[in-house]
MARBA-3410 file (N, C-alpha, C, O; in Angstrom, 1 decimal):
243
-2.6,-17.9,11.8,-4.1,-17.8,11.9,-4.7,-19.2,12.0,-4.1,-20.1,11.6 ~ -5.9,-19.3,12.6,-6.5,-20.6,12.8,-6.8,-21.2,11.4,-7.0,-20.5,10.4 ~ -6.8,-22.5,11.4,-7.0,-23.2,10.1,-8.4,-22.8,9.4,-8.4,-22.7,8.2 ~ -9.4,-22.6,10.2,-10.7,-22.3,9.7,-10.6,-20.9,9.0,-11.2,-20.7,7.9 ~ -9.9,-20.0,9.6,-9.7,-18.7,9.0,-8.9,-18.7,7.7,-9.2,-18.0,6.8
-7.9,-19.6,7.7,-7.1,-19.7,6.5,-7.9,-20.3,5.4,-7.8,-19.8,4.3 ~ -8.7,-21.3,5.7,-9.5,-21.9,4.6,-10.5,-20.9,4.0,-10.7,-20.9,2.8 ~ -11.0,-20.0,4.8,-11.9,-19.0,4.4,-11.2,-18.0,3.5,-11.7,-17.5,2.4 ~ -9.9,-17.7,3.9,-9.1,-16.8,3.1,-8.7,-17.4,1.7,-8.7,-16.7,0.7 ~ -8.5,-18.7,1.7,-8.1,-19.4,0.5,-9.3,-19.4,-0.5,-9.2,-19.1,-1.7
-10.5,-19.6,0.1,-11.7,-19.5,-0.8,-11.9,-18.1,-1.4,-12.3,-18.0,-2.5 ~ -11.6,-17.1,-0.6,-11.7,-15.7,-1.0,-10.7,-15.5,-2.2,-11.0,-14.9,-3.2 ~ -9.4,-16.0,-2.0,-8.4,-15.9,-3.0,-8.8,-16.6,-4.3,-8.5,-16.1,-5.4 ~ -9.5,-17.7,-4.1,-9.9,-18.5,-5.3,-11.0,-17.8,-6.1,-11.2,-18.2,-7.3 ~ -11.6,-16.8,-5.5,-12.6,-16.0,-6.2,-12.0,-14.9,-7.0,-12.7,-14.1,-7.7
-10.7,-14.7,-6.8,-10.0,-13.6,-7.5,-9.6,-12.4,-6.7,-9.2,-11.4,-7.2 ~ -9.8,-12.5,-5.4,-9.4,-11.4,-4.5,-7.9,-11.3,-4.4,-7.2,-12.2,-3.8 ~ -7.3,-10.3,-5.0,-5.9,-10.1,-5.1,-5.2,-10.1,-3.7,-4.2,-10.7,-3.5 ~ -5.8,-9.3,-2.8,-5.2,-9.1,-1.5,-5.2,-10.5,-0.7,-4.2,-10.8,0.0 ~ -6.3,-11.2,-0.9,-6.3,-12.5,-0.2,-5.2,-13.4,-0.6,-4.7,-14.2,0.2
-4.9,-13.4,-1.9,-3.8,-14.3,-2.4,-2.5,-13.9,-1.7,-1.8,-14.8,-1.2 ~ -2.3,-12.6,-1.5,-1.0,-12.2,-0.8,-1.1,-12.6,0.6,0.0,-13.0,1.2 ~ -2.2,-12.5,1.3,-2.3,-12.9,2.7,-2.1,-14.4,2.9,-1.5,-14.8,3.9 ~ -2.6,-15.2,2.0,-2.4,-16.6,2.1,-0.9,-16.9,1.9,-0.3,-17.7,2.7 ~ -0.2,-16.3,1.0,1.2,-16.4,0.8,1.9,-16.1,2.1,2.8,-16.8,2.6
1.5,-15.0,2.7,2.2,-14.5,3.9,2.0,-15.5,5.0,3.0,-15.8,5.8 ~ 0.9,-16.1,5.1,0.6,-17.1,6.2,1.5,-18.4,6.0,2.1,-18.8,6.9 ~ 1.6,-18.9,4.8,2.4,-20.1,4.5,3.9,-19.8,4.5,4.6,-20.5,5.1 ~ 4.3,-18.7,3.9,5.7,-18.4,3.8,6.3,-17.8,5.0,7.4,-18.2,5.4 ~ 5.7,-16.9,5.7,6.3,-16.1,6.8,5.9,-16.6,8.2,6.6,-16.5,9.1
4.6,-17.1,8.3,4.2,-17.6,9.6,4.4,-19.1,9.8,5.0,-19.5,10.8 ~ 3.9,-19.8,8.9,4.0,-21.3,9.0,5.3,-21.9,8.5,5.7,-23.0,8.7 ~ 6.0,-21.0,7.6,7.3,-21.4,7.0,7.1,-22.8,6.3,8.0,-23.7,6.4 ~ 6.1,-22.9,5.5,5.8,-24.1,4.7,6.4,-23.7,3.3,5.7,-23.0,2.5 ~ 7.6,-24.2,3.0,8.3,-23.9,1.8,7.5,-24.3,0.5,7.4,-23.5,-0.4
6.9,-25.4,0.5,6.2,-25.9,-0.7,5.0,-25.0,-1.0,4.8,-24.5,-2.1 ~ 4.1,-24.9,0.0,2.9,-24.1,-0.2,3.3,-22.6,-0.3,2.6,-21.8,-1.0 ~ 4.4,-22.2,0.3,4.8,-20.8,0.2,5.2,-20.5,-1.2,4.8,-19.4,-1.7 ~ 5.9,-21.4,-1.9,6.2,-21.2,-3.3,5.0,-21.2,-4.2,4.9,-20.4,-5.1 ~ 4.1,-22.0,-3.9,2.8,-22.1,-4.8,2.1,-20.7,-4.7,1.7,-20.2,-5.7
2.0,-20.3,-3.5,1.2,-19.0,-3.3,2.1,-17.8,-3.7,1.5,-16.7,-4.0 ~ 3.4,-17.9,-3.6,4.2,-16.8,-4.1,4.0,-16.6,-5.6,3.9,-15.5,-6.1 ~ 3.9,-17.7,-6.3,3.7,-17.7,-7.8,2.3,-17.0,-8.1,2.2,-16.2,-9.0 ~ 1.3,-17.4,-7.3,0.0,-16.8,-7.5,0.0,-15.3,-7.2,-0.6,-14.5,-7.9 ~ 0.7,-15.0,-6.1,0.7,-13.5,-5.7,1.4,-12.7,-6.8,1.0,-11.6,-7.1
2.5,-13.3,-7.4,3.2,-12.6,-8.4,2.3,-12.5,-9.7,2.3,-11.4,-10.3 ~ 1.6,-13.5,-10.0,0.8,-13.6,-11.2,-0.3,-12.5,-11.1,-0.6,-11.8,-12.1 ~ -0.9,-12.3,-9.9,-2.0,-11.3,-9.8,-1.5,-10.0,-9.4,-2.2,-9.0,-9.6 ~ -0.2,-9.9,-9.0,0.4,-8.6,-8.7,0.0,-7.9,-7.4,-0.3,-6.7,-7.4 ~ -0.2,-8.7,-6.3,-0.6,-8.1,-5.1,0.6,-7.1,-4.6,1.7,-7.6,-4.3
0.3,-5.8,-4.5,1.4,-4.9,-4.2,2.0,-5.0,-2.8,3.2,-4.8,-2.6 ~ 1.2,-5.4,-1.8,1.7,-5.7,-0.5,2.8,-6.8,-0.5,3.8,-6.7,0.1 ~ 2.4,-7.9,-1.2,3.3,-9.0,-1.3,4.6,-8.6,-2.1,5.7,-9.1,-1.7 ~ 4.4,-7.8,-3.1,5.6,-7.4,-4.0,6.6,-6.6,-3.1,7.8,-6.8,-3.3 ~ 6.1,-5.8,-2.2,6.9,-5.0,-1.3,7.7,-5.9,-0.4,9.0,-5.8,-0.3
7.1,-6.9,0.1,7.7,-7.9,1.0,8.8,-8.7,0.3,9.9,-8.8,0.8 ~ 8.4,-9.2,-0.8,9.4,-10.0,-1.6,10.6,-9.2,-2.1,11.7,-9.6,-2.0 ~ 10.3,-8.0,-2.6,11.3,-7.1,-3.1,12.3,-6.7,-2.0,13.5,-6.6,-2.2 ~ 11.8,-6.5,-0.8,12.6,-6.1,0.3,13.6,-7.2,0.6,14.8,-6.9,0.9 ~ 13.2,-8.5,0.5,14.1,-9.6,0.7,15.2,-9.5,-0.3,16.4,-9.8,0.1
14.9,-9.2,-1.5,16.0,-9.2,-2.6,16.9,-8.0,-2.4,18.1,-8.1,-2.6 ~ 16.4,-6.9,-1.9,17.3,-5.7,-1.6,18.3,-6.1,-0.5,19.4,-5.7,-0.6 ~ 17.8,-6.8,0.5,18.8,-7.2,1.6,19.8,-8.2,1.1,21.0,-8.1,1.5 ~ 19.4,-9.1,0.2,20.3,-10.0,-0.4,21.4,-9.2,-1.2,22.5,-9.5,-1.2 ~ 20.9,-8.2,-1.9,21.8,-7.3,-2.7,22.8,-6.6,-1.8,24.0,-6.5,-2.1
22.3,-6.1,-0.6,23.3,-5.4,0.3,24.3,-6.4,0.8,25.5,-6.0,0.9 ~ 23.9,-7.6,1.1,24.9,-8.6,1.6,25.8,-9.2,0.6,26.9,-9.6,0.9 ~ 25.4,-9.2,-0.7,26.2,-9.8,-1.7,27.6,-9.1,-1.9,27.7,-7.9,-1.8 ~ 28.6,-9.8,-2.2,29.9,-9.3,-2.4,30.2,-9.1,-3.9,30.7,-8.0,-4.3 ~ 29.8,-10.0,-4.7,30.0,-10.0,-6.2,29.0,-9.0,-6.8,27.8,-9.1,-6.6
29.6,-8.1,-7.6,28.7,-7.0,-8.2,27.7,-7.7,-9.1,26.5,-7.2,-9.2 ~ 28.0,-8.8,-9.8,27.0,-9.4,-10.7,25.8,-9.9,-9.9,24.7,-9.8,-10.4 ~ 26.1,-10.4,-8.7,25.0,-10.9,-7.9,24.1,-9.7,-7.4,22.9,-9.8,-7.4 ~ 24.8,-8.6,-7.0,24.0,-7.4,-6.6,23.1,-7.0,-7.7,21.9,-6.7,-7.4 ~ 23.6,-6.9,-8.9,22.7,-6.4,-10.0,21.5,-7.3,-10.2,20.4,-6.9,-10.5
21.7,-8.6,-10.1,20.6,-9.6,-10.2,19.6,-9.4,-9.2,18.4,-9.4,-9.4 ~ 20.0,-9.2,-7.9,19.1,-9.0,-6.8,18.3,-7.7,-6.9,17.1,-7.7,-6.7 ~ 19.0,-6.6,-7.2,18.3,-5.3,-7.4,17.3,-5.4,-8.5,16.2,-4.8,-8.4 ~ 17.7,-6.0,-9.6,16.8,-6.1,-10.8,15.6,-6.9,-10.4,14.5,-6.6,-10.8 ~ 15.7,-8.0,-9.6,14.6,-8.8,-9.2,13.6,-8.0,-8.3,12.4,-8.1,-8.5
14.2,-7.1,-7.5,13.3,-6.3,-6.6,12.5,-5.3,-7.5,11.3,-5.1,-7.3 ~ 13.2,-4.7,-8.5,12.5,-3.8,-9.4,11.4,-4.5,-10.1,10.3,-3.9,-10.2 ~ 11.7,-5.6,-10.7,10.6,-6.4,-11.4,9.4,-6.7,-10.6,8.3,-6.6,-11.0 ~ 9.6,-7.1,-9.3,8.5,-7.3,-8.4,7.7,-6.1,-8.2,6.5,-6.1,-8.2 ~ 8.4,-5.0,-7.9,7.7,-3.7,-7.6,6.9,-3.2,-8.8,5.8,-2.7,-8.7
7.6,-3.3,-9.9,6.9,-2.9,-11.2,5.7,-3.7,-11.5,4.7,-3.3,-12.0 ~ 5.8,-5.0,-11.1,4.7,-5.9,-11.3,3.5,-5.5,-10.5,2.3,-5.6,-10.9 ~ 3.7,-5.1,-9.3,2.6,-4.8,-8.4,2.1,-3.4,-8.6,1.0,-3.0,-8.1 ~ 2.8,-2.6,-9.4,2.4,-1.2,-9.6,1.1,-1.1,-10.3,0.4,-0.1,-10.1 ~ 0.7,-2.0,-11.1,-0.6,-2.0,-11.8,-1.8,-2.0,-10.8,-2.9,-1.5,-11.1
-1.5,-2.5,-9.6,-2.6,-2.5,-8.6,-2.3,-1.5,-7.5,-2.7,-1.7,-6.3 ~ -1.6,-0.5,-7.8,-1.2,0.5,-6.8,-2.3,1.2,-6.1,-2.2,1.6,-4.9 ~ -3.5,1.2,-6.7,-4.6,1.9,-6.0,-5.2,1.0,-4.8,-6.0,1.5,-4.0 ~ -4.7,-0.2,-4.7,-5.0,-1.0,-3.6,-4.3,-0.5,-2.3,-4.7,-0.8,-1.2 ~ -3.2,0.2,-2.5,-2.4,0.6,-1.4,-3.1,1.8,-0.7,-3.5,2.8,-1.3
-3.2,1.8,0.7,-3.9,2.9,1.4,-3.0,4.1,1.6,-1.7,3.9,1.6 ~ -3.6,5.2,1.7,-2.8,6.4,2.1,-2.6,6.5,3.6,-1.8,7.2,4.1 ~ -3.5,5.8,4.3,-3.4,5.7,5.7,-3.5,4.3,6.1,-4.5,3.7,6.5 ~ -2.3,3.6,6.1,-2.2,2.2,6.4,-2.1,2.0,7.9,-2.3,2.9,8.7 ~ -1.7,0.8,8.3,-1.5,0.5,9.7,-0.6,1.5,10.4,0.5,1.7,9.9
-1.0,2.1,11.5,-0.1,3.0,12.2,-0.1,4.4,11.5,0.7,5.2,11.9 ~ -1.0,4.6,10.5,-1.1,5.9,9.8,-0.1,6.0,8.7,0.1,7.1,8.2 ~ 0.6,4.9,8.3,1.6,5.1,7.3,1.0,5.3,5.9,-0.1,4.7,5.6 ~ 1.7,6.0,5.1,1.2,6.3,3.7,1.8,5.2,2.8,3.0,5.4,2.3 ~ 1.1,4.1,2.6,1.7,3.0,1.9,2.0,3.3,0.5,2.9,2.7,-0.1
1.3,4.2,-0.1,1.5,4.6,-1.5,2.9,5.2,-1.6,3.7,4.9,-2.5 ~ 3.2,6.1,-0.7,4.5,6.8,-0.7,5.6,5.7,-0.5,6.6,5.8,-1.2 ~ 5.4,4.8,0.4,6.5,3.9,0.7,6.7,2.9,-0.5,7.8,2.4,-0.7 ~ 5.7,2.6,-1.2,5.8,1.8,-2.4,6.7,2.5,-3.4,7.6,2.0,-4.0 ~ 6.4,3.8,-3.6,7.2,4.6,-4.6,8.6,4.7,-4.1,9.5,4.6,-4.9
8.8,4.9,-2.8,10.1,5.1,-2.2,10.9,3.8,-2.4,12.1,3.8,-2.7 ~ 10.3,2.6,-2.2,11.0,1.4,-2.4,11.4,1.1,-3.8,12.5,0.7,-4.1 ~ 10.5,1.5,-4.8,10.8,1.3,-6.2,12.0,2.2,-6.6,12.9,1.8,-7.3 ~ 11.9,3.5,-6.2,13.0,4.4,-6.5,14.3,4.0,-5.9,15.3,4.1,-6.6 ~ 14.3,3.5,-4.7,15.5,3.0,-4.1,16.1,1.8,-4.8,17.3,1.8,-5.0
15.3,0.9,-5.2,15.8,-0.3,-6.0,16.4,0.1,-7.3,17.4,-0.4,-7.7 ~ 15.7,1.0,-8.0,16.2,1.5,-9.3,17.5,2.3,-9.1,18.5,2.1,-9.9 ~ 17.6,3.1,-8.1,18.8,3.8,-7.8,20.0,2.9,-7.4,21.1,3.1,-7.9 ~ 19.7,1.8,-6.7,20.7,0.9,-6.3,21.3,0.2,-7.5,22.5,0.0,-7.6 ~ 20.4,-0.2,-8.4,20.8,-0.9,-9.7,21.7,0.1,-10.5,22.7,-0.4,-11.0
21.3,1.3,-10.6,22.0,2.3,-11.4,23.4,2.5,-10.8,24.4,2.5,-11.6 ~ 23.5,2.8,-9.5,24.9,3.1,-9.0,25.7,1.8,-8.8,27.0,1.9,-8.9 ~ 25.1,0.7,-8.6,25.9,-0.6,-8.6,26.5,-0.9,-9.9,27.5,-1.5,-10.0 ~ 25.8,-0.5,-11.0,26.2,-0.7,-12.4,27.4,0.2,-12.7,28.4,-0.3,-13.3 ~ 27.3,1.4,-12.4,28.3,2.4,-12.8,29.2,2.9,-11.8,30.3,3.5,-12.1
28.9,2.6,-10.5,29.7,3.2,-9.4,29.1,4.6,-9.1,28.4,5.2,-9.9 ~ 29.5,5.2,-7.9,28.9,6.4,-7.5,29.6,7.7,-8.0,29.0,8.8,-7.8 ~ 30.7,7.5,-8.7,31.5,8.7,-9.0,30.8,9.8,-9.8,30.8,11.0,-9.4 ~ 30.1,9.4,-10.9,29.4,10.4,-11.7,28.2,11.0,-10.9,27.9,12.2,-11.1 ~ 27.6,10.3,-10.0,26.5,10.8,-9.2,27.1,11.8,-8.2,26.5,12.8,-7.9
28.3,11.5,-7.7,28.9,12.4,-6.7,29.2,13.7,-7.4,29.0,14.8,-6.8 ~ 29.7,13.7,-8.6,30.1,14.9,-9.3,28.8,15.7,-9.6,28.8,16.9,-9.5 ~ 27.7,15.0,-10.0,26.5,15.7,-10.3,25.9,16.3,-9.0,25.3,17.4,-9.0 ~ 26.0,15.6,-7.9,25.5,16.1,-6.6,26.3,17.4,-6.2,25.8,18.3,-5.6 ~ 27.6,17.4,-6.6,28.4,18.6,-6.3,27.9,19.8,-7.1,28.3,21.0,-6.7
27.2,19.6,-8.1,26.6,20.7,-8.9,25.1,21.0,-8.4,24.3,21.5,-9.1 ~ 24.8,20.6,-7.2,23.6,20.8,-6.5,22.4,20.1,-7.1,21.3,20.6,-7.2 ~ 22.7,18.9,-7.6,21.6,18.0,-8.2,21.0,17.2,-7.0,21.7,16.3,-6.5 ~ 19.8,17.4,-6.6,19.2,16.7,-5.5,19.0,15.2,-5.7,19.3,14.4,-4.8 ~ 18.6,14.9,-6.9,18.4,13.5,-7.3,19.7,12.7,-7.2,19.8,11.6,-6.8
20.8,13.3,-7.7,22.1,12.7,-7.6,22.6,12.5,-6.2,23.1,11.4,-5.9 ~ 22.3,13.5,-5.3,22.7,13.3,-3.9,21.9,12.1,-3.3,22.4,11.4,-2.5 ~ 20.6,12.0,-3.7,19.8,10.9,-3.3,20.4,9.6,-3.7,20.5,8.6,-2.9 ~ 20.8,9.5,-4.9,21.5,8.2,-5.4,22.7,7.9,-4.6,22.9,6.7,-4.4 ~ 23.5,8.9,-4.3,24.7,8.6,-3.6,24.4,8.1,-2.1,25.0,7.1,-1.7
23.5,8.7,-1.5,23.1,8.3,-0.1,22.5,6.9,-0.2,22.8,6.1,0.7 ~ 21.7,6.6,-1.2,21.1,5.3,-1.3,22.2,4.2,-1.6,22.1,3.1,-1.1 ~ 23.2,4.6,-2.4,24.3,3.7,-2.7,25.1,3.3,-1.4,25.4,2.1,-1.3 ~ 25.3,4.3,-0.5,26.1,3.9,0.6,25.3,3.2,1.7,25.7,3.0,2.8 ~ 24.0,2.9,1.4,23.3,2.0,2.3,23.1,0.6,1.6,23.4,-0.4,2.2
22.6,0.6,0.4,22.3,-0.7,-0.2,23.5,-1.3,-1.0,23.6,-2.5,-1.0 ~ 24.3,-0.5,-1.6,25.4,-1.1,-2.4,26.7,-1.2,-1.7,27.3,-2.3,-1.7 ~ 27.2,-0.1,-1.1,28.4,-0.2,-0.3,28.0,0.4,1.1,28.0,1.6,1.3 ~ 27.8,-0.5,2.0,27.3,0.0,3.3,28.4,0.7,4.1,29.4,0.2,4.5 ~ 28.1,2.0,4.2,29.0,2.9,4.9,28.2,4.0,5.6,27.7,5.0,5.0
27.9,3.8,6.9,26.9,4.6,7.6,27.4,6.1,7.7,26.6,7.0,7.7 ~ 28.7,6.3,7.7,29.2,7.7,7.8,28.9,8.4,6.5,28.4,9.5,6.5 ~ 29.2,7.8,5.4,29.0,8.4,4.1,27.5,8.5,3.8,27.0,9.5,3.2 ~ 26.7,7.5,4.2,25.3,7.5,4.1,24.7,8.7,4.8,23.9,9.5,4.2 ~ 25.1,9.0,6.0,24.6,10.1,6.8,25.0,11.4,6.1,24.1,12.3,6.1
26.2,11.5,5.6,26.7,12.7,5.0,25.8,13.0,3.7,25.4,14.2,3.5 ~ 25.6,12.0,2.9,24.8,12.3,1.7,23.3,12.4,1.9,22.7,13.0,1.1 ~ 22.8,11.7,2.9,21.4,11.9,3.2,21.2,13.4,3.6,20.2,14.0,3.2 ~ 22.1,13.9,4.4,22.0,15.3,4.8,22.1,16.3,3.6,21.3,17.2,3.5 ~ 23.0,15.9,2.7,23.1,16.8,1.5,21.8,16.7,0.6,21.4,17.7,0.1
21.3,15.5,0.5,20.1,15.3,-0.3,18.9,16.1,0.3,18.1,16.7,-0.4 ~ 18.9,16.1,1.6,17.8,16.8,2.4,17.9,18.3,2.1,16.9,19.0,1.8 ~ 19.1,18.8,2.2,19.4,20.2,2.0,19.0,20.7,0.6,18.6,21.8,0.4 ~ 19.2,19.8,-0.3,19.0,20.1,-1.7,17.5,19.9,-2.1,17.1,20.3,-3.2 ~ 16.7,19.4,-1.2,15.3,19.3,-1.4,14.8,18.0,-2.0,13.7,18.0,-2.5
15.6,17.0,-1.9,15.1,15.7,-2.4,13.9,15.2,-1.5,14.1,15.2,-0.3 ~ 12.8,14.9,-2.1,11.6,14.5,-1.4,11.8,13.4,-0.4,11.1,13.3,0.7 ~ 12.6,12.4,-0.7,12.7,11.2,0.1,13.5,11.5,1.4,13.3,10.9,2.4 ~ 14.5,12.4,1.3,15.3,12.6,2.4,15.1,14.0,3.1,15.6,14.2,4.2 ~ 14.2,14.8,2.5,14.0,16.1,3.1,13.4,16.0,4.6,12.3,15.5,4.7
14.2,16.4,5.5,13.7,16.3,6.9,13.6,14.9,7.4,12.9,14.6,8.4 ~ 14.2,13.9,6.7,14.1,12.5,7.1,15.5,11.8,6.9,15.6,11.0,6.0 ~ 16.5,12.2,7.8,17.8,11.7,7.6,18.2,10.8,8.8,17.6,11.0,9.9 ~ 19.1,9.9,8.6,19.5,9.0,9.7,20.1,9.7,10.9,19.9,9.2,12.0 ~ 20.9,10.7,10.7,21.6,11.4,11.7,20.7,12.5,12.4,20.0,13.3,11.6
20.6,12.5,13.7,19.7,13.4,14.4,20.3,14.8,14.3,21.5,15.0,14.3 ~ 19.4,15.8,14.2,19.8,17.2,14.1,18.6,18.0,14.6,17.6,17.5,15.0 ~ 18.8,19.4,14.6,17.7,20.3,15.1,16.5,20.1,14.2,16.5,20.0,13.0 ~ 15.3,20.1,14.9,14.0,20.1,14.2,13.9,21.2,13.3,13.2,21.1,12.2 ~ 14.4,22.4,13.6,14.3,23.5,12.7,15.0,23.3,11.4,14.5,23.8,10.3
16.1,22.5,11.4,16.7,22.2,10.1,15.8,21.3,9.3,15.7,21.4,8.0 ~ 15.2,20.3,9.9,14.3,19.4,9.2,13.1,20.2,8.6,12.8,19.9,7.5 ~ 12.5,21.1,9.4,11.4,21.9,8.9,11.8,22.7,7.7,11.1,22.8,6.7 ~ 13.0,23.3,7.8,13.5,24.1,6.7,13.6,23.3,5.4,13.1,23.7,4.3 ~ 14.1,22.1,5.5,14.3,21.3,4.3,13.0,20.7,3.8,12.9,20.6,2.5
12.1,20.4,4.6,10.8,19.9,4.2,10.0,21.0,3.4,9.5,20.8,2.3 ~ 10.0,22.2,4.0,9.4,23.3,3.3,10.0,23.6,2.0,9.3,23.8,1.0 ~ 11.3,23.5,1.9,12.0,23.8,0.7,11.6,22.7,-0.3,11.4,23.0,-1.5 ~ 11.6,21.4,0.1,11.2,20.3,-0.8,9.8,20.5,-1.3,9.6,20.2,-2.5 ~ 8.9,20.9,-0.5,7.5,21.1,-0.9,7.4,22.1,-2.0,6.5,22.1,-2.8
8.3,23.1,-2.0,8.3,24.1,-3.0,9.0,23.7,-4.3,9.0,24.5,-5.2 ~ 9.7,22.6,-4.2,10.4,22.1,-5.4,9.5,21.2,-6.2,9.7,20.0,-6.3 ~ 8.5,21.8,-6.9,7.6,21.0,-7.7,8.4,20.3,-8.8,7.9,19.2,-9.3 ~ 9.5,20.8,-9.3,10.3,20.2,-10.3,10.8,18.9,-9.9,10.9,17.9,-10.6 ~ 11.3,18.8,-8.7,11.9,17.6,-8.1,10.9,16.5,-7.9,11.1,15.4,-8.2
9.7,17.0,-7.4,8.6,16.0,-7.2,8.1,15.5,-8.5,7.8,14.3,-8.6 ~ 8.0,16.3,-9.5,7.5,15.9,-10.8,8.5,14.9,-11.5,8.0,14.0,-12.2 ~ 9.8,14.9,-11.2,10.7,14.0,-11.7,10.4,12.5,-11.3,10.8,11.6,-11.9 ~ 9.7,12.4,-10.2,9.5,11.1,-9.6,8.4,10.3,-10.3,8.4,9.0,-10.1 ~ 7.6,10.9,-11.0,6.5,10.2,-11.7,5.3,11.0,-12.0,5.3,12.2,-12.0
4.2,10.3,-12.3,2.9,10.9,-12.8,2.2,11.5,-11.6,2.7,11.6,-10.5 ~ 1.0,12.0,-11.8,0.2,12.7,-10.8,-0.1,11.8,-9.6,-0.1,12.3,-8.5 ~ -0.3,10.5,-9.8,-0.5,9.6,-8.7,0.7,9.6,-7.8,0.6,9.7,-6.5 ~ 1.9,9.5,-8.3,3.1,9.5,-7.6,3.3,10.8,-6.9,3.6,10.9,-5.7 ~ 3.1,11.9,-7.6,3.3,13.3,-7.0,2.4,13.5,-5.9,2.8,14.1,-4.9
1.2,13.1,-6.0,0.2,13.3,-4.9,0.6,12.5,-3.7,0.5,13.1,-2.6 ~ 1.1,11.3,-3.8,1.5,10.5,-2.7,2.7,11.1,-2.0,2.8,11.1,-0.8 ~ 3.7,11.5,-2.8,4.9,12.1,-2.3,4.6,13.4,-1.5,5.1,13.7,-0.5 ~ 3.7,14.3,-2.1,3.4,15.5,-1.5,2.7,15.3,-0.2,2.9,16.0,0.8 ~ 1.8,14.3,-0.2,1.1,14.0,1.1,2.0,13.6,2.2,1.9,13.9,3.3
3.1,12.8,1.8,4.1,12.3,2.8,4.9,13.5,3.3,5.1,13.6,4.5 ~ 5.2,14.4,2.4,6.0,15.6,2.9,5.2,16.5,3.8,5.7,17.0,4.8 ~ 3.9,16.6,3.5,3.0,17.4,4.4,2.9,16.8,5.7,2.8,17.4,6.8 ~ 2.7,15.4,5.7,2.7,14.7,7.0,4.0,14.9,7.8,3.9,15.1,9.0 ~ 5.1,14.7,7.1,6.4,14.9,7.7,6.5,16.3,8.4,7.1,16.4,9.5
6.1,17.3,7.6,6.2,18.6,8.1,5.3,18.8,9.4,5.7,19.4,10.4 ~ 4.1,18.3,9.3,3.1,18.5,10.5,3.7,17.7,11.7,3.6,18.2,12.8 ~ 4.2,16.5,11.5,4.8,15.7,12.5,6.0,16.4,13.2,6.1,16.5,14.4 ~ 6.9,16.9,12.3,8.1,17.6,12.8,7.8,18.8,13.6,8.3,19.1,14.7 ~ 6.8,19.6,13.1,6.4,20.8,13.8,5.7,20.5,15.2,5.9,21.2,16.2
5.0,19.4,15.2,4.3,18.9,16.4,5.3,18.7,17.5,5.2,19.1,18.6 ~ 6.4,17.9,17.2,7.4,17.6,18.2,8.3,18.8,18.5,8.9,18.9,19.6 ~ 8.5,19.6,17.5,9.4,20.8,17.7,8.7,21.8,18.7,9.4,22.6,19.3 ~ 7.4,21.7,18.8,6.7,22.6,19.7,6.7,22.1,21.1,6.3,22.8,22.0 ~ 7.4,21.0,21.3,7.5,20.4,22.7,6.5,19.4,23.1,6.5,18.9,24.2
5.6,19.1,22.2,4.5,18.1,22.5,5.1,16.7,22.6,6.1,16.4,21.9 ~ 4.5,15.9,23.4,4.9,14.6,23.7,3.9,13.6,23.1,2.8,13.9,22.7 ~ 4.3,12.3,23.2,3.3,11.3,22.8,3.3,11.0,21.3,4.0,11.7,20.5 ~ 2.4,10.1,20.9,2.3,9.8,19.5,1.6,10.8,18.7,0.6,11.4,19.1 ~ 2.2,11.1,17.5,1.6,12.1,16.6,0.6,11.4,15.7,0.9,10.3,15.1
-0.6,11.9,15.6,-1.6,11.3,14.7,-1.9,12.3,13.6,-2.3,13.4,13.8 ~ -1.7,11.8,12.4,-2.0,12.6,11.2,-3.5,12.9,11.1,-4.3,12.0,11.1 ~ -3.8,14.2,11.2,-5.2,14.6,11.2,-5.9,14.1,9.9,-7.2,13.9,10.0 ~ -5.2,14.0,8.8,-5.9,13.6,7.6,-6.3,12.1,7.7,-7.3,11.7,7.2 ~ -5.4,11.3,8.3,-5.7,9.9,8.5,-6.8,9.7,9.6,-7.7,8.9,9.4
-6.8,10.6,10.6,-7.8,10.5,11.6,-9.2,10.8,11.0,-10.2,10.2,11.3 ~ -9.2,11.8,10.1,-10.5,12.1,9.4,-10.9,11.0,8.5,-12.1,10.8,8.4 ~ -10.0,10.4,7.9,-10.3,9.3,7.0,-10.9,8.1,7.7,-11.2,7.1,7.1
END
């Protein structure tokens, strides 16, 4: 951004605007690649808990965890991601339900935090106990295994297999949203089933979490039905459009 615009943003951040702090960090760290100022503003963003910045920083640690060979390093990286996301959770109401491109940023924050926690859990113990539990039709366990084979032990074949199983069992994160393409009717079936699994949605957190997850599932269902009907072009969430 132009220097004048950046100075104005810094003044805004200095008045206590949490989002502005994160935007200044983004400019220095990601755009200008100024390591010194990036670190200064990273500390400030962490201190105030800007949730947008916490997502970006946590994502970097998750990728570090995926690349790491040593289990001890993986655990450190996943834990760092969790701490950042938990830090930003206090300001969760800053996250829009209709973000850029119509994305439900509240849902994706929840999904990122759950993914980091699951990666830490399976990296610590291994996936065996989760696989056994998934065999007893435990949707959350199937989610953990699918997540494991992406973040902890990258295996796209197993990832696809377990994402499909988690979707079929009604896990909210994977219902109708799997990496392997399949019939839209199968996606619709799994999303409808997941929406009916209030018990699984309730396991994810409080009413704020449940509302965000339910909104995402309804969006996913509307979008899938839209394209299943043969319609082309970009799907626009009517709720976002109204907002």
